[in-house]
Legacy VTK file of the C-alpha trace (Angstrom):
# vtk DataFile Version 3.0
C-alpha trace
ASCII
DATASET POLYDATA
POINTS 206 float
39.562 111.376 86.635
41.638 113.626 88.394
44.047 116.381 87.347
47.329 116.229 88.283
47.324 120.124 88.798
45.429 119.433 92.227
48.662 118.820 94.109
52.351 120.488 94.252
54.825 117.741 95.604
57.759 119.243 96.776
61.293 117.767 95.805
62.616 115.341 98.354
66.226 117.286 97.901
64.716 120.747 98.590
62.903 119.173 101.732
65.553 116.652 103.270
67.552 119.571 105.332
64.802 120.111 107.462
64.627 116.757 108.613
66.254 116.958 112.184
64.796 120.468 112.183
62.777 120.234 116.007
58.813 120.613 115.614
56.708 121.923 118.324
53.268 120.401 117.447
53.873 117.526 120.456
56.596 117.235 123.450
56.531 113.578 123.394
57.635 110.539 121.057
54.688 108.832 118.703
53.091 105.953 120.217
52.566 103.218 117.962
50.242 100.219 118.305
52.144 97.465 117.737
50.205 95.748 115.325
50.850 98.877 112.938
54.647 97.359 112.446
53.204 93.689 112.767
50.378 93.382 110.212
49.226 96.444 107.906
46.004 95.486 105.664
46.341 96.059 102.274
44.083 96.802 98.919
44.301 98.706 95.803
41.834 101.542 96.720
43.436 103.690 93.945
43.040 101.657 91.621
39.819 103.736 89.539
42.778 106.471 89.363
45.045 103.979 87.338
47.070 103.167 90.859
48.169 99.795 90.860
49.909 99.994 93.943
48.910 98.163 97.603
48.003 100.767 100.462
47.304 100.588 104.082
45.555 102.992 106.224
46.528 105.616 108.471
45.623 104.848 111.783
42.156 107.309 111.501
42.506 107.423 108.317
39.521 106.562 107.169
37.767 109.647 109.570
35.075 107.073 110.690
35.793 107.607 114.277
38.040 110.597 116.495
39.311 108.234 118.223
42.931 107.709 116.121
42.991 111.577 115.178
44.112 114.834 116.642
41.630 117.528 115.727
42.695 121.210 116.651
41.268 124.455 115.676
37.995 123.649 114.833
38.453 120.461 112.877
35.865 118.032 113.427
34.138 114.901 111.694
31.514 115.607 109.550
28.626 113.953 107.491
29.677 112.486 103.911
32.242 110.261 102.512
34.363 110.588 99.410
32.011 109.137 96.725
34.438 106.063 96.045
34.069 104.688 99.512
37.460 102.847 99.076
37.456 102.621 102.843
34.272 100.572 102.334
30.528 100.786 101.458
29.474 101.887 104.816
31.924 104.741 105.277
29.713 107.809 105.851
31.623 110.352 107.406
34.860 112.805 106.537
37.245 115.702 108.662
35.917 119.163 108.268
39.140 121.263 107.988
38.268 125.097 108.469
41.204 128.054 108.070
43.607 127.605 111.392
42.457 124.013 112.123
44.323 120.691 111.490
44.072 117.011 111.707
46.982 114.809 112.422
46.470 111.043 111.997
47.943 108.406 114.586
50.988 107.151 113.792
52.133 103.777 112.266
55.533 102.016 111.403
56.710 102.876 108.027
60.397 101.768 106.152
62.081 101.387 103.315
59.232 99.722 101.801
57.019 102.692 102.413
57.559 105.094 99.663
54.382 107.164 99.605
50.904 108.192 101.091
47.962 109.973 99.359
44.184 110.795 100.752
41.287 112.307 99.173
40.142 116.075 99.280
37.847 118.444 98.563
37.311 122.511 99.164
35.013 125.507 99.916
35.485 129.237 99.599
39.052 128.993 98.708
40.982 131.682 96.787
44.292 130.973 94.178
46.531 131.032 97.056
44.458 128.783 99.547
46.257 125.224 99.346
46.566 121.871 102.673
49.754 121.736 103.644
50.853 118.278 104.338
53.350 117.262 106.615
54.651 113.956 108.103
55.537 113.945 112.097
58.749 111.431 112.941
61.082 111.399 116.133
64.280 112.717 115.354
67.487 112.881 117.590
66.085 116.680 118.572
62.355 115.483 119.182
59.439 115.611 117.254
59.829 116.981 113.857
57.531 118.192 111.348
58.484 117.648 107.284
56.171 119.291 104.454
55.762 116.973 102.224
53.645 118.203 99.727
50.849 120.595 99.228
46.850 119.929 97.265
45.339 122.656 95.140
41.248 123.523 95.903
39.195 121.126 94.224
35.302 121.756 94.672
34.604 118.142 94.193
36.348 115.083 95.787
39.583 114.587 93.922
42.260 111.857 95.231
45.987 113.600 95.425
48.940 112.405 93.424
51.335 109.929 95.518
53.161 112.148 97.950
56.562 111.051 99.450
56.959 110.120 102.811
60.394 110.909 103.246
61.126 110.110 106.643
60.298 106.278 105.414
64.352 106.809 104.689
65.351 106.984 108.432
65.793 103.295 108.887
68.885 102.206 106.967
68.267 98.922 106.297
64.745 96.607 106.334
63.145 95.310 108.306
63.743 98.435 110.502
61.071 101.131 110.906
60.202 104.529 112.285
56.921 105.556 113.528
55.073 108.680 111.470
51.539 110.407 111.159
50.957 112.641 108.814
49.314 116.322 109.410
46.911 118.002 107.117
46.694 121.708 107.579
44.994 124.281 105.217
46.931 127.553 104.178
44.721 130.560 103.383
41.200 130.825 103.590
38.216 128.609 102.781
37.809 124.997 104.089
38.725 121.648 103.092
37.322 118.308 103.838
39.625 115.131 103.753
38.692 111.595 103.689
40.950 108.084 103.215
44.276 108.732 104.222
46.759 105.830 102.907
50.026 104.657 102.981
51.732 102.664 100.088
54.092 99.641 101.647
55.888 99.452 98.232
56.615 95.545 99.358
52.884 95.068 98.062
52.966 95.695 94.852
LINES 1 207
206 0 1 2 3 4 5 6 7 8 9 10 11 12 13 14 15 16 17 18 19 20 21 22 23 24 25 26 27 28 29 30 31 32 33 34 35 36 37 38 39 40 41 42 43 44 45 46 47 48 49 50 51 52 53 54 55 56 57 58 59 60 61 62 63 64 65 66 67 68 69 70 71 72 73 74 75 76 77 78 79 80 81 82 83 84 85 86 87 88 89 90 91 92 93 94 95 96 97 98 99 100 101 102 103 104 105 106 107 108 109 110 111 112 113 114 115 116 117 118 119 120 121 122 123 124 125 126 127 128 129 130 131 132 133 134 135 136 137 138 139 140 141 142 143 144 145 146 147 148 149 150 151 152 153 154 155 156 157 158 159 160 161 162 163 164 165 166 167 168 169 170 171 172 173 174 175 176 177 178 179 180 181 182 183 184 185 186 187 188 189 190 191 192 193 194 195 196 197 198 199 200 201 202 203 204 205
């Protein structure tokens, strides 16, 4: 069972004012596979942790290939999967994030029916002030934006984070409208993080 202190979810009201600040991560629109808008496979992957919601994987979120991921600053795929293997019994790798690195998932479509995301993480050699920052990337009127949606706190063993509010899914005013988003994970402070199986919750699948 995971401990709730592993995650500090940022209040939506505190971050919504940042939604239209231009980000400097990328210069172009998020590229979205049309399949990520039309068909999103669902599964109760966090059911072992008393979460009955159905989730869909973020592109590249299973960390089995770097093809859909943007790995920077020494981030790399390594052997070893989170022990529950929620993405499949054959999964065998995860993303290693040393200090100064980041990983960004591929983009997928979200709308009002995609309220939260979560994933698995563990850390090594981190201090009390270390954390893993989670941001959602989305296209705004001023370009591509970054919005912090939560942090994970150090854990020496694999731990599922609590659900984090996507926030950018509020941009489409009425269903079935959607907007493309991606998720960026960045270590803050010293130490090394390992992450795996990044998922988004389409509420309609409950």
